[in-house]
C-alpha angles and dihedrals in degrees: 000000000000121000107210092204090059095059094099089054092046089053094048090050095054111124131171127171105145098140102356098114091055091061101037097256124132117234116285099251135149125307108015103033087186103180093040091051091048092051092046092053094049095045088049088055091047091051093053103032114009097071093061099058139023112288138173091241092148088075091055090049090051091051092050089053091047090050088054092052097251091247116198092012096294094158093053091046090050093050095041094050099038091091111141095352110136097226094187092053091050091049089051091051092050092048091048090054102041088111090067119055094203096050092042096051093041091057093043090053090059089070107102122253098001103103121188097304096059097032088058091045087057091055089045092057096040093051113008093169091063106026141047130189120257113209132170095264094056092041093053094045093050092049092048102038108032112083097216141062099252094120115047125210108271123217111211114225092029105104095199093049093047092048094046092047094050093048089053090049091049090051091049092051089050090052090051089050090054091048092050090050093048091049092046091233107161126214109242114257114257142141093283117093119260125237120250092253122097095256096046099230116150120192089249090055091052090049090051089052089050090049091055092045090050094054106122089210092056101067092155089073094059116085118211117255112273096017098098137016112281120239 
């Protein structure tokens, strides 16, 4: 179960370095998160400027996939299946629908080869205040460790299941954000931007904390059932 008071420590313990050394980036660790910050800045530019004129956005997509580790050959699937997909038009449609989690994830899932993990990473980088990524590690940990039915089992390849599951996850993250605000638990200061709320937690930050909590090698961050209030 999740201990709300431990969220700052979960966030500080986040670490990701799947392909970083191949591209000259240091691991994404607290407090610099250098590659994450770089991607956030460039996706923010793409969101506000890149949909109105021709851009080489495919290179940014490739980099996002490489940052994520390109598990199961996602990058090759994306490139092989891209075909006649108008990437700029899809980006525009996603940006136009970022206000609505269902519409945003449904459009993102139309991109070839990405699946839920990378479609949700795309939303995470386009709007980190509102969205977090949902990968297999977080999915499995939530299903195994949270004593409620807030997050349904997701069937990969089934668009409706992936969409429904992500919407439930997004709602759960929002509820955690409200709880963190109510408890006045501040996000640790770091290089990443803060949210507008008083505690500074963005949805992407909460997802990063969940990712650290879900690490099977970090058992100290998992509280035994019944010991603390479940969130």
